[in-house]
One Martini backbone bead per residue (centre of mass of N, CA, C, O) as a GRO file, in nm:
protein
  394
    1MET     BB    1  -2.558   9.526  -0.999
    2GLY     BB    2  -2.286   9.402  -0.958
    3LYS     BB    3  -2.378   9.096  -0.960
    4ILE     BB    4  -2.478   9.107  -1.253
    5ALA     BB    5  -2.203   9.184  -1.386
    6ASN     BB    6  -2.053   8.934  -1.290
    7ALA     BB    7  -2.242   8.722  -1.412
    8PHE     BB    8  -2.199   8.825  -1.714
    9TYR     BB    9  -1.898   8.774  -1.720
   10SER     BB   10  -1.946   8.459  -1.714
   11PHE     BB   11  -2.137   8.445  -1.962
   12VAL     BB   12  -1.932   8.553  -2.171
   13ARG     BB   13  -1.682   8.376  -2.112
   14THR     BB   14  -1.868   8.096  -2.207
   15THR     BB   15  -1.882   8.204  -2.482
   16PRO     BB   16  -1.850   8.172  -2.793
   17VAL     BB   17  -1.665   8.366  -2.987
   18GLY     BB   18  -1.887   8.409  -3.228
   19SER     BB   19  -2.110   8.525  -2.971
   20ARG     BB   20  -2.004   8.786  -2.819
   21LYS     BB   21  -2.178   9.007  -2.926
   22GLN     BB   22  -2.452   8.899  -2.840
   23SER     BB   23  -2.374   8.878  -2.529
   24HIS     BB   24  -2.332   9.181  -2.484
   25ALA     BB   25  -2.612   9.275  -2.560
   26VAL     BB   26  -2.768   9.107  -2.347
   27ALA     BB   27  -2.626   9.218  -2.100
   28LEU     BB   28  -2.714   9.514  -2.133
   29SER     BB   29  -3.018   9.474  -2.149
   30VAL     BB   30  -3.042   9.369  -1.848
   31LEU     BB   31  -2.875   9.605  -1.695
   32LEU     BB   32  -3.090   9.819  -1.855
   33SER     BB   33  -3.351   9.732  -1.745
   34PRO     BB   34  -3.671   9.842  -1.668
   35GLY     BB   35  -3.722   9.635  -1.450
   36PHE     BB   36  -3.490   9.733  -1.254
   37LEU     BB   37  -3.583  10.018  -1.228
   38ILE     BB   38  -3.869   9.950  -1.107
   39ILE     BB   39  -3.798   9.698  -0.881
   40ASP     BB   40  -3.516   9.812  -0.774
   41HIS     BB   41  -3.464  10.139  -0.770
   42ILE     BB   42  -3.787  10.184  -0.657
   43HIS     BB   43  -3.971   9.961  -0.542
   44PHE     BB   44  -3.721   9.792  -0.483
   45GLN     BB   45  -3.371   9.667  -0.336
   46TYR     BB   46  -3.308   9.324  -0.421
   47ASN     BB   47  -3.334   9.180  -0.711
   48SER     BB   48  -3.051   9.199  -0.846
   49MET     BB   49  -2.911   8.995  -0.666
   50MET     BB   50  -3.086   8.742  -0.736
   51TYR     BB   51  -3.039   8.765  -1.049
   52GLY     BB   52  -2.734   8.731  -1.028
   53ILE     BB   53  -2.732   8.439  -0.914
   54MET     BB   54  -2.894   8.316  -1.151
   55ILE     BB   55  -2.692   8.384  -1.378
   56PHE     BB   56  -2.448   8.248  -1.265
   57SER     BB   57  -2.581   7.964  -1.248
   58ILE     BB   58  -2.635   7.933  -1.552
   59ALA     BB   59  -2.336   7.986  -1.653
   60LEU     BB   60  -2.212   7.736  -1.495
   61CYS     BB   61  -2.391   7.519  -1.654
   62ARG     BB   62  -2.228   7.528  -1.930
   63THR     BB   63  -2.033   7.343  -1.765
   64GLU     BB   64  -1.933   7.073  -1.607
   65SER     BB   65  -1.744   7.210  -1.392
   66GLY     BB   66  -2.000   7.415  -1.297
   67MET     BB   67  -2.261   7.252  -1.204
   68LEU     BB   68  -2.232   7.236  -0.903
   69LEU     BB   69  -2.214   7.544  -0.836
   70GLY     BB   70  -2.484   7.601  -0.979
   71GLY     BB   71  -2.669   7.426  -0.792
   72ILE     BB   72  -2.585   7.566  -0.528
   73LEU     BB   73  -2.678   7.853  -0.603
   74PHE     BB   74  -2.979   7.781  -0.641
   75ALA     BB   75  -3.031   7.684  -0.347
   76VAL     BB   76  -2.966   7.960  -0.226
   77LEU     BB   77  -3.183   8.111  -0.389
   78LEU     BB   78  -3.427   7.961  -0.259
   79CYS     BB   79  -3.371   8.073   0.031
   80PHE     BB   80  -3.412   8.371  -0.035
   81LYS     BB   81  -3.644   8.289  -0.268
   82HIS     BB   82  -3.917   8.100  -0.371
   83ILE     BB   83  -3.996   8.186  -0.661
   84TYR     BB   84  -3.767   7.993  -0.792
   85LEU     BB   85  -3.943   7.736  -0.819
   86TYR     BB   86  -4.025   7.774  -1.111
   87LEU     BB   87  -3.722   7.664  -1.216
   88ALA     BB   88  -3.651   7.382  -1.064
   89PRO     BB   89  -3.719   7.158  -1.268
   90ALA     BB   90  -3.492   7.229  -1.483
   91TYR     BB   91  -3.261   7.173  -1.287
   92PHE     BB   92  -3.318   6.885  -1.211
   93ILE     BB   93  -3.305   6.758  -1.499
   94TYR     BB   94  -3.030   6.864  -1.584
   95LEU     BB   95  -2.850   6.755  -1.344
   96LEU     BB   96  -2.938   6.466  -1.388
   97ARG     BB   97  -2.860   6.418  -1.689
   98ALA     BB   98  -2.562   6.582  -1.702
   99TYR     BB   99  -2.438   6.502  -1.398
  100CYS     BB  100  -2.553   6.213  -1.286
  101LEU     BB  101  -2.547   6.110  -1.570
  102SER     BB  102  -2.466   5.968  -1.840
  103PRO     BB  103  -2.467   6.088  -2.168
  104SER     BB  104  -2.479   5.792  -2.312
  105ASN     BB  105  -2.615   5.653  -2.031
  106VAL     BB  106  -2.894   5.662  -1.810
  107PHE     BB  107  -2.800   5.373  -1.663
  108ARG     BB  108  -2.529   5.552  -1.569
  109PRO     BB  109  -2.423   5.644  -1.294
  110GLN     BB  110  -2.265   5.929  -1.121
  111VAL     BB  111  -2.182   5.884  -0.807
  112LEU     BB  112  -2.006   6.117  -0.725
  113ASN     BB  113  -2.184   6.339  -0.824
  114ILE     BB  114  -2.422   6.271  -0.644
  115ILE     BB  115  -2.295   6.314  -0.381
  116LYS     BB  116  -2.196   6.603  -0.408
  117LEU     BB  117  -2.482   6.728  -0.466
  118GLY     BB  118  -2.641   6.617  -0.237
  119ILE     BB  119  -2.471   6.730   0.003
  120SER     BB  120  -2.489   7.029  -0.078
  121ILE     BB  121  -2.805   7.058  -0.068
  122ILE     BB  122  -2.846   6.963   0.224
  123ALA     BB  123  -2.665   7.178   0.352
  124VAL     BB  124  -2.828   7.434   0.265
  125PHE     BB  125  -3.108   7.352   0.379
  126GLY     BB  126  -3.011   7.294   0.668
  127VAL     BB  127  -2.920   7.579   0.737
  128ALA     BB  128  -3.196   7.729   0.655
  129PHE     BB  129  -3.417   7.501   0.815
  130GLY     BB  130  -3.319   7.397   1.086
  131PRO     BB  131  -3.426   7.599   1.294
  132PHE     BB  132  -3.731   7.549   1.225
  133VAL     BB  133  -3.728   7.271   1.317
  134ALA     BB  134  -3.634   7.315   1.620
  135TRP     BB  135  -3.880   7.527   1.668
  136GLY     BB  136  -4.152   7.441   1.524
  137GLN     BB  137  -4.207   7.632   1.233
  138LEU     BB  138  -4.291   7.509   0.954
  139GLU     BB  139  -4.596   7.571   0.927
  140GLN     BB  140  -4.553   7.882   0.932
  141LEU     BB  141  -4.363   7.891   0.693
  142LYS     BB  142  -4.565   7.773   0.490
  143SER     BB  143  -4.793   7.990   0.518
  144ARG     BB  144  -4.601   8.225   0.414
  145LEU     BB  145  -4.506   8.107   0.136
  146PHE     BB  146  -4.817   7.973   0.094
  147PRO     BB  147  -5.077   8.195   0.031
  148PHE     BB  148  -5.382   8.084  -0.058
  149SER     BB  149  -5.576   8.315   0.072
  150ARG     BB  150  -5.524   8.543  -0.150
  151GLY     BB  151  -5.571   8.422  -0.419
  152LEU     BB  152  -5.550   8.417  -0.762
  153CYS     BB  153  -5.529   8.726  -0.784
  154HIS     BB  154  -5.377   8.998  -0.805
  155ALA     BB  155  -5.467   9.318  -0.775
  156TYR     BB  156  -5.314   9.395  -1.067
  157TRP     BB  157  -5.310   9.171  -1.257
  158ALA     BB  158  -5.131   8.950  -1.388
  159PRO     BB  159  -5.027   8.876  -1.725
  160ASN     BB  160  -5.251   8.621  -1.764
  161ILE     BB  161  -5.491   8.389  -1.787
  162TRP     BB  162  -5.652   8.519  -1.525
  163ALA     BB  163  -5.693   8.798  -1.662
  164ILE     BB  164  -5.875   8.700  -1.892
  165TYR     BB  165  -6.077   8.555  -1.723
  166SER     BB  166  -6.161   8.815  -1.560
  167PHE     BB  167  -6.247   8.983  -1.809
  168VAL     BB  168  -6.468   8.794  -1.906
  169ASP     BB  169  -6.631   8.809  -1.640
  170ARG     BB  170  -6.700   9.101  -1.669
  171LEU     BB  171  -6.844   9.099  -1.939
  172LEU     BB  172  -7.065   8.893  -1.845
  173ILE     BB  173  -7.193   9.086  -1.628
  174VAL     BB  174  -7.308   9.282  -1.846
  175VAL     BB  175  -7.457   9.042  -2.036
  176ALA     BB  176  -7.629   8.857  -1.861
  177PRO     BB  177  -7.926   8.957  -1.895
  178TYR     BB  178  -7.924   8.889  -2.220
  179LEU     BB  179  -7.834   8.574  -2.167
  180ARG     BB  180  -7.919   8.440  -1.894
  181LEU     BB  181  -7.727   8.462  -1.654
  182ASN     BB  182  -7.564   8.372  -1.375
  183VAL     BB  183  -7.509   8.574  -1.078
  184ASP     BB  184  -7.270   8.623  -0.824
  185ALA     BB  185  -7.308   8.874  -0.603
  186GLU     BB  186  -7.064   8.807  -0.398
  187ALA     BB  187  -6.832   8.826  -0.637
  188LEU     BB  188  -6.822   9.139  -0.711
  189GLN     BB  189  -6.605   9.198  -0.448
  190SER     BB  190  -6.353   9.058  -0.517
  191VAL     BB  191  -6.030   9.026  -0.630
  192THR     BB  192  -6.126   9.084  -0.939
  193ARG     BB  193  -6.175   9.403  -0.833
  194GLY     BB  194  -5.886   9.479  -0.662
  195LEU     BB  195  -5.873   9.306  -0.412
  196VAL     BB  196  -5.783   9.152  -0.108
  197GLY     BB  197  -5.850   8.801  -0.141
  198ASP     BB  198  -6.079   8.595  -0.225
  199THR     BB  199  -6.155   8.427  -0.520
  200SER     BB  200  -6.428   8.510  -0.732
  201PHE     BB  201  -6.681   8.445  -0.960
  202ALA     BB  202  -6.978   8.542  -1.121
  203VAL     BB  203  -6.982   8.329  -1.379
  204LEU     BB  204  -6.752   8.178  -1.381
  205PRO     BB  205  -6.557   7.933  -1.274
  206ASN     BB  206  -6.376   7.841  -1.018
  207ILE     BB  207  -6.054   7.841  -0.896
  208SER     BB  208  -5.797   7.623  -0.798
  209PRO     BB  209  -5.490   7.532  -0.687
  210GLN     BB  210  -5.489   7.256  -0.822
  211GLN     BB  211  -5.542   7.353  -1.106
  212CYS     BB  212  -5.286   7.531  -1.134
  213PHE     BB  213  -5.086   7.305  -1.093
  214GLY     BB  214  -5.172   7.116  -1.317
  215LEU     BB  215  -5.110   7.313  -1.553
  216THR     BB  216  -4.818   7.386  -1.488
  217LEU     BB  217  -4.707   7.087  -1.493
  218ALA     BB  218  -4.798   7.014  -1.785
  219PHE     BB  219  -4.623   7.238  -1.938
  220GLN     BB  220  -4.353   7.153  -1.816
  221VAL     BB  221  -4.325   6.868  -1.918
  222LEU     BB  222  -4.269   6.933  -2.207
  223ALA     BB  223  -3.993   7.073  -2.161
  224LEU     BB  224  -3.861   6.844  -1.990
  225THR     BB  225  -3.858   6.622  -2.204
  226ARG     BB  226  -3.664   6.763  -2.397
  227LEU     BB  227  -3.435   6.793  -2.191
  228TRP     BB  228  -3.393   6.482  -2.149
  229LEU     BB  229  -3.316   6.426  -2.450
  230LYS     BB  230  -3.157   6.741  -2.462
  231PRO     BB  231  -2.888   6.810  -2.250
  232THR     BB  232  -2.840   7.129  -2.315
  233TRP     BB  233  -2.796   7.463  -2.250
  234ASP     BB  234  -3.011   7.570  -2.445
  235THR     BB  235  -3.242   7.390  -2.346
  236PHE     BB  236  -3.226   7.465  -2.048
  237VAL     BB  237  -3.309   7.762  -2.093
  238GLY     BB  238  -3.571   7.700  -2.227
  239ALA     BB  239  -3.693   7.555  -1.989
  240LEU     BB  240  -3.687   7.781  -1.803
  241THR     BB  241  -3.872   7.959  -1.956
  242LEU     BB  242  -4.113   7.756  -1.965
  243CYS     BB  243  -4.143   7.747  -1.652
  244GLY     BB  244  -4.198   8.043  -1.618
  245TYR     BB  245  -4.441   8.064  -1.798
  246ALA     BB  246  -4.626   7.851  -1.655
  247SER     BB  247  -4.624   7.989  -1.380
  248PHE     BB  248  -4.731   8.265  -1.470
  249LEU     BB  249  -4.994   8.183  -1.633
  250PHE     BB  250  -5.104   7.938  -1.395
  251GLY     BB  251  -5.066   8.055  -1.136
  252TRP     BB  252  -5.101   8.139  -0.799
  253HIS     BB  253  -5.082   8.448  -0.718
  254VAL     BB  254  -4.936   8.632  -0.932
  255HIS     BB  255  -4.679   8.844  -0.978
  256GLU     BB  256  -4.567   9.078  -1.204
  257LYS     BB  257  -4.257   9.053  -1.142
  258ALA     BB  258  -4.231   8.746  -1.250
  259ILE     BB  259  -4.162   8.819  -1.555
  260LEU     BB  260  -3.842   8.807  -1.519
  261LEU     BB  261  -3.835   8.482  -1.521
  262VAL     BB  262  -3.866   8.508  -1.836
  263ILE     BB  263  -3.693   8.736  -1.964
  264ILE     BB  264  -3.402   8.655  -1.877
  265PRO     BB  265  -3.370   8.380  -1.995
  266PHE     BB  266  -3.449   8.454  -2.271
  267SER     BB  267  -3.223   8.655  -2.339
  268LEU     BB  268  -2.993   8.448  -2.367
  269ILE     BB  269  -3.171   8.322  -2.644
  270ALA     BB  270  -3.282   8.553  -2.838
  271LEU     BB  271  -3.019   8.532  -3.057
  272LYS     BB  272  -3.022   8.258  -3.202
  273ASP     BB  273  -3.264   8.370  -3.375
  274ARG     BB  274  -3.540   8.516  -3.541
  275SER     BB  275  -3.754   8.332  -3.401
  276TYR     BB  276  -3.689   8.406  -3.120
  277LEU     BB  277  -3.718   8.710  -3.149
  278ALA     BB  278  -4.018   8.720  -3.229
  279SER     BB  279  -4.103   8.616  -2.939
  280PHE     BB  280  -3.955   8.841  -2.755
  281ARG     BB  281  -4.097   9.107  -2.823
  282PRO     BB  282  -4.378   9.087  -2.686
  283LEU     BB  283  -4.260   9.033  -2.413
  284ALA     BB  284  -4.113   9.298  -2.361
  285VAL     BB  285  -4.346   9.484  -2.386
  286ALA     BB  286  -4.546   9.356  -2.192
  287GLY     BB  287  -4.370   9.311  -1.935
  288TYR     BB  288  -4.286   9.618  -1.894
  289THR     BB  289  -4.575   9.741  -1.899
  290SER     BB  290  -4.686   9.566  -1.646
  291LEU     BB  291  -4.513   9.748  -1.435
  292PHE     BB  292  -4.628  10.030  -1.421
  293PRO     BB  293  -4.840  10.018  -1.166
  294LEU     BB  294  -4.597  10.034  -0.950
  295LEU     BB  295  -4.592  10.326  -1.081
  296PHE     BB  296  -4.836  10.586  -0.987
  297THR     BB  297  -4.710  10.850  -1.001
  298VAL     BB  298  -4.663  11.141  -1.166
  299GLN     BB  299  -4.352  11.159  -1.154
  300GLU     BB  300  -4.290  10.859  -1.269
  301TYR     BB  301  -4.416  10.838  -1.551
  302PRO     BB  302  -4.193  10.955  -1.745
  303ILE     BB  303  -3.969  10.762  -1.669
  304LYS     BB  304  -4.093  10.481  -1.751
  305VAL     BB  305  -4.171  10.556  -2.043
  306ALA     BB  306  -3.905  10.657  -2.159
  307TYR     BB  307  -3.717  10.436  -2.085
  308THR     BB  308  -3.868  10.199  -2.219
  309ILE     BB  309  -3.875  10.313  -2.513
  310ALA     BB  310  -3.557  10.345  -2.528
  311TRP     BB  311  -3.501  10.042  -2.503
  312LEU     BB  312  -3.679   9.918  -2.729
  313ILE     BB  313  -3.534  10.062  -2.958
  314LEU     BB  314  -3.240   9.988  -2.905
  315PHE     BB  315  -3.256   9.663  -2.861
  316LEU     BB  316  -3.434   9.566  -3.085
  317TYR     BB  317  -3.258   9.678  -3.308
  318ALA     BB  318  -2.999   9.526  -3.225
  319PHE     BB  319  -3.121   9.242  -3.245
  320ASP     BB  320  -3.198   9.256  -3.543
  321ARG     BB  321  -2.885   9.271  -3.634
  322LEU     BB  322  -2.776   9.005  -3.468
  323ALA     BB  323  -2.982   8.798  -3.567
  324PRO     BB  324  -2.994   8.513  -3.718
  325ALA     BB  325  -3.082   8.303  -3.934
  326PRO     BB  326  -3.260   8.035  -3.972
  327SER     BB  327  -3.240   7.694  -4.065
  328ARG     BB  328  -3.538   7.729  -4.088
  329THR     BB  329  -3.846   7.792  -4.175
  330ARG     BB  330  -4.030   8.074  -4.154
  331VAL     BB  331  -4.275   8.244  -3.965
  332PHE     BB  332  -4.429   8.582  -3.992
  333LEU     BB  333  -4.670   8.634  -3.790
  334LEU     BB  334  -4.532   8.767  -3.537
  335ASP     BB  335  -4.423   9.008  -3.670
  336ARG     BB  336  -4.701   9.137  -3.732
  337PHE     BB  337  -4.810   9.124  -3.448
  338ALA     BB  338  -4.597   9.310  -3.316
  339LEU     BB  339  -4.665   9.569  -3.480
  340LEU     BB  340  -4.962   9.579  -3.380
  341TYR     BB  341  -4.910   9.568  -3.075
  342ASN     BB  342  -4.733   9.818  -3.041
  343ALA     BB  343  -4.937  10.025  -3.156
  344ILE     BB  344  -5.152   9.985  -2.919
  345SER     BB  345  -4.988  10.101  -2.681
  346VAL     BB  346  -5.027  10.402  -2.723
  347PRO     BB  347  -5.338  10.438  -2.662
  348LEU     BB  348  -5.334  10.295  -2.395
  349LEU     BB  349  -5.149  10.494  -2.243
  350VAL     BB  350  -5.307  10.745  -2.281
  351TYR     BB  351  -5.570  10.647  -2.152
  352CYS     BB  352  -5.462  10.559  -1.866
  353SER     BB  353  -5.299  10.837  -1.798
  354LEU     BB  354  -5.514  11.069  -1.915
  355LEU     BB  355  -5.817  11.015  -2.008
  356HIS     BB  356  -5.939  10.886  -1.755
  357PRO     BB  357  -5.895  11.111  -1.537
  358LEU     BB  358  -6.059  11.319  -1.715
  359VAL     BB  359  -6.338  11.161  -1.738
  360PHE     BB  360  -6.359  10.993  -1.432
  361LYS     BB  361  -6.146  11.051  -1.231
  362GLU     BB  362  -6.214  10.835  -0.955
  363LYS     BB  363  -6.351  10.645  -1.134
  364TYR     BB  364  -6.283  10.345  -1.236
  365GLU     BB  365  -5.989  10.243  -1.151
  366PHE     BB  366  -5.980   9.939  -1.275
  367LEU     BB  367  -5.959   9.994  -1.591
  368PRO     BB  368  -5.655  10.031  -1.641
  369LEU     BB  369  -5.563   9.768  -1.514
  370MET     BB  370  -5.729   9.579  -1.696
  371PHE     BB  371  -5.622   9.667  -1.974
  372THR     BB  372  -5.327   9.617  -1.924
  373SER     BB  373  -5.336   9.325  -1.845
  374THR     BB  374  -5.470   9.213  -2.100
  375TYR     BB  375  -5.273   9.326  -2.309
  376CYS     BB  376  -5.026   9.170  -2.186
  377ALA     BB  377  -5.138   8.883  -2.198
  378VAL     BB  378  -5.139   8.859  -2.499
  379GLY     BB  379  -4.829   8.886  -2.535
  380VAL     BB  380  -4.740   8.654  -2.360
  381ILE     BB  381  -4.888   8.426  -2.482
  382THR     BB  382  -4.778   8.458  -2.771
  383SER     BB  383  -4.493   8.412  -2.700
  384TRP     BB  384  -4.527   8.134  -2.579
  385ILE     BB  385  -4.617   7.995  -2.832
  386GLY     BB  386  -4.372   8.065  -3.009
  387PHE     BB  387  -4.150   7.946  -2.831
  388THR     BB  388  -4.250   7.661  -2.820
  389VAL     BB  389  -4.207   7.594  -3.120
  390CYS     BB  390  -3.904   7.654  -3.123
  391TYR     BB  391  -3.822   7.449  -2.905
  392MET     BB  392  -3.948   7.188  -3.031
  393ALA     BB  393  -3.801   7.235  -3.332
  394SER     BB  394  -3.472   7.244  -3.238
   0.00000   0.00000   0.00000
């Protein structure tokens, strides 16, 4: 956590004086995040260091003098953990447009900056991957970094498009006899039923890694196009967020922990105005709730629930007080959706944690996971749509 604190010191220090209060609130919200409690303090023990490097890198990119070091730090981060490739397209476009090319003329390259950045990035990757090249282990490294054989869905169903796709497939299996639908019997025990292995669907068409890549790239290009046209720091953070959204929602075998790659960059601009905050609320609720299955013992249940509810009440209330009104006319649909969405979370948690074990004992263990993932997927997708509208209209 010390690295995150240092990173946020850099973030707050580079914030304009008039927005320092919002920056302090954002810094505290991430430092005290339920996500770090679950995946760093209990589930794993190294995530906060990675996110500290990421936040420090983003903060450095706020000024022209810090862009080179920010790019180098992100290259180092990729060598630590390749999941940050989700955000790499936004870094590439931003550094190319704002650091390597003239701000006033894209056809006038800044040769010295290109040389400095290029040599630095090559040096970082050379040190990290050079030994694997020398030992002839690149193919083995590739197979371990990109294990497509694990299937489309993670065993816990990350709350994305494929969770809803899998949920619909389950519903169609039930109604298939009445609708005269063909059911693939071999697919009934696939990874979409909670096991680790190749993914296949019983009724709906199967999804390939190429299709996931195409969808992810298509939605990332929308954000990157705006970043190219308007290479400001706010637009850069927005593009990072949308690249994280696209990779999380449409990627292959996405782990639920990857939702922090959306929540953390979004947090940095969540207080830009109330329209941004309206999109952030369902993401915070859905994202942190989706991490609950990672802590599955009875002793851990009151900790994760009580801490998450306390965080949501404290920081969403504080954010509501600090977020300024937007300069353009707002649509309040997401506000009403967030209220209804948050209300549904209470009976869902009661059923998944209390009623299901009482009623079904050890039977149908996939149901609580399926309901949690599908519910959270609705919140993440709705947040993504709302934020995309804000980003493209800003």
